[in-house]
LOFITOR-611571 format. One record per atom (N, C-alpha, C, O): x, y, z. Coordinates in steps of 0.2 Angstrom, whole numbers, plus 5000, padded with zeros to 4 digits. Layout:
REM LOFITOR-611571
XYZ/...
This chain:
REM LOFITOR-611571
519755005237/520054955240/519854895239/519254885239/520254855237/519954785236/519654745239/519854725244/519054715236/518454665243/518854635245/518654615251/519554595243/519754545247/519954585254/519754565260/520254615252/520754665258/520154685264/520254675270/519654715261/518954715265/518754665270/518654665276/518654625266/518554545268/518954505272/518754465275/519654525272/520054505276/520154535283/520254505289/520154605283/520254645289/519954615296/520254625301/519254595296/518754555302/519054495303/519154465308/519254475298/519454395298/520254395300/520354345304/520654435300/521354445302/521254455308/521654425313/520754505310/520854525319/520554465324/520754455329/520054435321/519954365324/520554305325/520754265329/520754315318/521254265318/521854285321/522154235323/522054345322/522554365325/522654345334/523054325337/521754355336/521654345344/521854275344/522254245347/521254235340/521454145339/522054125340/522154075343/522654165336/523354145336/523754145342/524154115344/523454205346/523754225352/523654165357/524054145360/523054145357/522854085362/522954015360/522953975364/523154005354/523453945353/524253955354/524453905358/524653995352/525354005353/525453995360/525953955363/524954035363/525154035372/524953955376/525153945382/524653915373/524653835374/524953815372/525253775376/525353825366/525853795363/526553795367/527053745368/526453865370/527153885372/527153845378/527653815380/526553835382/526553825389/526653735391/526853705396/526353705384/526653645382/527353615382/527653575385/527653675377/528353655375/528853675381/529353645382/528653725386/529053735392/528753675397/529253665401/528453645397/528253595402/528753525399/528953475402/528853525393/529153475391/530053495390/530453445390/530153555390/530953565390/531153585397/531753575399/530753615402/531053625407/530553585415/530753585420/530153545413/529653505416/529353555421/529153535427/529353615420/528853655425/528153685421/528053685416/527753705428/527153715423/527253775421/526953795416/527653835425/527653905423/528353925420/528853895421/528353955417/528953985413/528954055416/528454085417/529554065416/529954115419/529754195416/529654205410/529654245420/529554315417/530154355419/530654345423/530054395415/530954425415/531054465423/531554485426/530554465425/530654485433/530754435439/530854455445/530654375437/530654305442/531354325445/531754325440/531454335451/532154345454/532354295455/532954295456/531854225456/532254165456/532554125452/532854075453/532454155446/532654115438/533154135437/533354185440/533554095432/534154125430/534154165424/533554165422/534654185420/534554225415/534454165409/533954175405/534854095409/534654055404/534054045404/533754045399/533654035410/532954015409/532754055406/532554045400/532654115409/532354175406/532454195399/531954205396/532954205396/533154195390/532854155385/532454165380/533054095389/532854025384/531954035384/531754025378/531554045387/530954055389/530754085382/530554055377/531154165383/530754215377/531054205371/530754235367/531554155370/531654125363/531154085360/530954095354/531054045365/530453985362/529854015361/529653995355/529554065366/528954115365/529054135361/528654115356/529454175358/529454225352/529454165346/528954165342/529854115345/529854085341/529154055339/528954055333/528854025345/528153995343/527554035341/527054025337/527654095345/527154145342/527254165336/526754195333/527954165332/527954185326/527754145321/527454155316/527954075322/527554045318/526954025318/526654005313/526554025324/525854025325/525554075320/525054055316/525754145322/525654205318/525454195311/524954195308/526154185309/526454175301/525854115299/525454125294/525854045302/525354005299/524554025299/524154005294/524354055304/523554065305/523554125298/523154125294/524054185298/523754225293/523854215287/523554255283/524354155285/524254125278/523554085277/523154075272/523454055283/522854025282/522254055280/521854025276/522154125284/521654165282/521654205275/521154215271/522254215274/522454225266/522054185262/521554205260/522254125262/522054075258/521254065257/520954055252/521154075263/520154065264/520054125260/519854115255/520154175261/519954235258/519954245250/519654275246/520654205249/520554195241/520154155238/519854175232/519954095241/519354055241/518854085241/518454065236/518654125244/518054165245/517954205238/517554195234/518454245238/518354305235/518754305228/518654345223/519154255228/519554245221/520154295220/520454285214/520354335223/520854385224/521254355231/521054335236/521854375230/522254375236/522254445240/522354495237/522154445247/522154505250/522854545251/523154515256/523054585249/523454625248/523654685247/524254695248/
């Protein structure tokens, strides 16, 4: 196994946890702007409409995907700078 791949494993795990926190905060702020509410709906919220639930899920998924890709890519670039090879 390449050294860059081994070096990336713990970095990737830490970055994954961090990306979840960042994405959660970004989604909470986005939902405040979009709907003007502090709490986004859960799928089982009886008082929320289908539109609200599906919109929240789509926005949350998009934000999480973008943040995860950004963090993963940044981590890989950092590992390449440290080891000289791309983790892959």
